C-alpha positions as CSV (number, residue, x, y, z in Angstrom):
1,M,12.6,10.5,11.0
2,T,9.8,8.0,10.6
3,K,9.6,6.4,7.2
4,Q,6.1,6.8,5.7
5,F,4.7,7.0,2.2
6,Y,1.5,6.6,0.2
7,T,0.5,3.5,-1.7
8,V,-2.6,1.7,-2.7
9,L,-4.5,-0.7,-0.5
10,N,-6.1,-3.1,-3.0
11,K,-5.4,-4.8,-6.3
12,V,-8.0,-3.6,-8.8
13,E,-9.0,-3.6,-12.4
14,V,-11.1,-0.8,-14.0
15,S,-11.9,0.1,-17.5
16,F,-13.4,2.8,-19.7
17,E,-14.0,3.5,-23.4
18,E,-12.7,6.4,-25.4
19,K,-13.7,6.7,-29.0
20,K,-14.2,2.9,-29.2
21,S,-10.8,2.2,-27.7
22,I,-11.0,0.2,-24.4
23,F,-8.6,1.1,-21.7
24,I,-8.1,-1.3,-18.8
25,C,-6.1,-0.3,-15.7
26,N,-4.7,-3.0,-13.4
27,I,-3.0,-1.6,-10.4
28,K,-1.6,-3.0,-7.1
29,R,0.8,-2.5,-4.3
30,V,4.1,-4.2,-4.8
31,E,7.0,-5.0,-2.4
32,N,9.9,-4.3,-4.7
33,E,11.0,-4.0,-8.3
34,D,10.9,-7.8,-8.9
35,D,7.4,-7.9,-7.6
36,A,6.4,-5.0,-9.9
37,L,7.8,-6.8,-13.0
38,K,6.1,-10.0,-12.1
39,F,2.8,-8.3,-11.9
40,I,3.4,-6.5,-15.2
41,N,4.2,-9.8,-16.9
42,E,1.1,-11.4,-15.5
43,I,-1.1,-8.6,-16.9
44,K,0.7,-8.7,-20.3
45,D,0.1,-12.4,-20.5
46,K,-3.5,-12.0,-19.5
47,Y,-4.1,-9.4,-22.2
48,K,-1.6,-10.7,-24.8
49,D,-4.1,-10.1,-27.6
50,A,-4.3,-6.4,-26.7
51,T,-2.9,-3.6,-28.9
52,H,-0.8,-2.2,-26.1
53,N,0.1,-3.0,-22.5
54,V,1.6,0.2,-21.1
55,Y,3.1,0.2,-17.6
56,A,4.7,2.3,-15.0
57,Y,5.9,1.5,-11.5
58,I,7.6,3.2,-8.5
59,T,9.4,1.3,-5.7
60,N,12.2,1.8,-3.2
61,N,11.2,5.4,-2.3
62,G,11.4,6.4,-6.0
63,I,14.9,4.9,-6.6
64,S,13.4,2.3,-8.9
65,M,11.1,4.0,-11.4
66,R,10.3,2.7,-14.9
67,Y,7.7,3.0,-17.6
68,S,7.0,1.6,-21.1
69,D,5.0,3.1,-24.0
70,D,4.7,-0.5,-25.5
71,G,4.4,0.7,-29.0
72,E,2.4,3.9,-28.5
73,P,4.0,7.1,-29.8
74,Q,6.9,8.0,-27.6
75,G,5.9,9.9,-24.4
76,T,2.1,9.5,-24.9
77,A,1.5,6.5,-22.7
78,G,4.1,5.3,-20.2
79,P,5.2,8.8,-19.0
80,P,1.6,10.0,-18.4
81,V,0.9,6.9,-16.3
82,L,4.1,7.4,-14.3
83,E,3.3,11.1,-13.8
84,V,0.0,10.2,-12.3
85,L,1.7,7.9,-9.8
86,K,4.2,10.6,-9.0
87,R,1.6,13.3,-8.7
88,E,-0.3,11.1,-6.2
89,K,3.0,10.7,-4.3
90,L,2.8,6.9,-4.5
91,N,5.5,4.4,-3.7
92,D,5.6,0.6,-4.0
93,V,2.9,0.6,-6.7
94,A,2.7,-0.8,-10.2
95,A,0.1,0.1,-12.9
96,V,-0.6,-1.5,-16.3
97,V,-2.9,0.2,-18.7
98,T,-4.1,-2.1,-21.5
99,R,-5.5,-0.7,-24.7
100,Y,-7.7,-2.4,-27.3
101,F,-7.6,-0.1,-30.3
102,G,-11.1,0.8,-31.5
103,G,-10.2,2.1,-35.0
104,T,-10.1,5.9,-34.2
105,L,-6.8,7.7,-33.7
106,L,-6.8,9.8,-30.5
107,G,-3.8,11.9,-31.3
108,A,-1.0,12.7,-28.8
109,S,-3.1,14.8,-26.5
110,G,-5.9,12.3,-26.6
111,L,-3.6,9.4,-25.7
112,I,-2.0,11.3,-22.8
113,R,-5.4,12.1,-21.5
114,A,-6.8,8.6,-21.9
115,Y,-3.8,6.9,-20.2
116,S,-3.7,9.4,-17.4
117,T,-7.5,9.0,-16.8
118,S,-7.2,5.3,-16.7
119,C,-4.4,5.3,-14.2
120,K,-6.2,7.8,-11.9
121,M,-9.4,5.7,-12.1
122,G,-7.3,2.7,-10.9
123,I,-5.8,4.6,-8.0
124,D,-9.2,5.8,-6.9
125,A,-10.6,2.3,-7.0
126,A,-7.6,0.8,-5.3
127,K,-7.8,3.3,-2.4
128,K,-4.8,5.5,-1.7
129,V,-3.5,5.0,1.8
130,M,-0.5,5.8,3.9
131,R,2.0,3.3,5.2
132,K,4.0,4.1,8.3
133,E,6.6,2.3,10.3
134,G,5.1,0.1,13.0
135,C,6.1,-2.9,15.1
136,I,4.6,-6.1,16.5
137,F,5.2,-6.8,20.2
138,E,3.9,-9.1,22.9
139,M,3.0,-8.6,26.5
140,T,2.7,-11.4,29.0
141,F,1.3,-10.7,32.5
142,D,-0.8,-12.1,35.3
143,Y,-4.6,-12.2,35.2
144,D,-5.0,-9.6,37.9
145,K,-3.4,-6.9,35.7
146,Y,-5.6,-7.6,32.7
147,G,-8.4,-5.1,33.4
148,K,-6.0,-2.1,33.9
149,I,-3.8,-3.1,30.9
150,Q,-6.8,-3.5,28.7
151,N,-8.1,-0.1,29.7
152,Y,-4.7,1.5,29.0
153,L,-4.5,-0.1,25.6
154,Q,-8.0,1.1,24.6
155,R,-6.7,4.6,25.0
156,K,-3.8,4.0,22.7
157,N,-3.5,3.7,18.9
158,V,-2.9,0.0,18.8
159,I,-4.4,-3.2,17.4
160,I,-4.6,-6.3,19.5
161,N,-3.9,-9.0,16.9
162,N,-4.3,-12.0,19.3
163,S,-5.1,-12.8,22.9
164,E,-4.1,-16.0,24.7
165,F,-5.5,-16.9,28.2
166,L,-3.4,-19.8,29.5
167,E,-1.3,-19.7,32.7
168,K,-0.9,-16.0,32.0
169,V,-2.4,-13.5,29.6
170,K,-0.4,-13.0,26.4
171,L,-1.3,-10.2,24.0
172,N,0.1,-9.8,20.5
173,I,-0.1,-6.1,19.6
174,T,0.6,-3.8,16.6
175,C,1.5,-0.1,17.2
176,F,3.4,2.7,15.5
177,K,7.1,2.3,16.0
178,D,7.2,5.9,17.4
179,D,4.8,4.8,20.1
180,F,6.5,1.6,21.3
181,D,9.0,3.2,23.7
182,K,6.3,5.1,25.5
183,I,4.1,2.1,25.8
184,R,7.0,0.0,27.2
185,Y,7.9,2.8,29.6
186,D,4.3,3.0,30.9
187,M,4.2,-0.8,31.3
188,I,7.5,-0.9,33.2
189,E,6.1,1.8,35.6
190,F,2.8,-0.1,35.9
191,M,4.6,-3.4,36.6
192,N,7.0,-1.9,39.2
193,G,10.1,-2.1,37.1
194,N,9.2,-5.4,35.3
195,D,9.5,-5.2,31.6
196,I,6.6,-7.2,30.1
197,C,6.9,-5.9,26.5
198,N,8.7,-8.2,24.1
199,L,9.5,-6.5,20.7
200,K,9.0,-9.1,17.9
201,Y,9.7,-7.4,14.6
202,D,9.1,-4.2,12.6
203,I,6.4,-3.9,10.0
204,M,4.8,-1.2,7.8
205,C,1.3,-0.3,9.0
206,Y,-1.6,1.0,6.9
207,V,-2.9,4.3,8.3
208,D,-6.3,5.8,7.9
209,S,-7.2,9.5,7.4
210,D,-7.4,10.0,11.2
211,N,-3.8,8.6,11.7
212,K,-5.2,5.4,13.1
213,I,-3.7,2.0,12.4
214,M,-6.0,0.1,10.0
215,E,-6.8,-3.6,10.4
216,V,-6.3,-5.1,7.0
């Protein structure tokens, strides 16, 4: 089964005010738990004068999942932020919600609502996207095949990352991993048994709402 999950595309910072308290959400995609902790520490250092720096993160398909209330009443800050990440079905993402206290107590329900709202604002601004298993491969062939191969690729869900026109044509291409075998099979048929597809390495692709690979 193909590995795929939702995450956020961009690193963003958004803020709003609730009863004179300022809430600032910083959110980004992370590669692993160490990356999440590094990001959290960076934000805590940036806003070291804040009243609270609440955080939550999810990585490794939910195996690594942590939160902190950072001094807010237990369960009113970190868990609501984590629940928003879980509700949005996100993975490999870290969020830090910073609070500058404005002098008015919000109560437990008010805090839960404010931290949840701040995190959701961050997700919306960062743009929720899917990531899906893909691969990078190269094709090298003679110039007389270029037109037909180009036409074929235009009908496929691929991105041509780079083209070289030297003694032969060399194309560097991204496709979904599920599609690679079919592309290779078609090329072998087209080239009369000659395999011109050289698999380089696997990646995780960003996917748009039409299940197309995104150029990012």
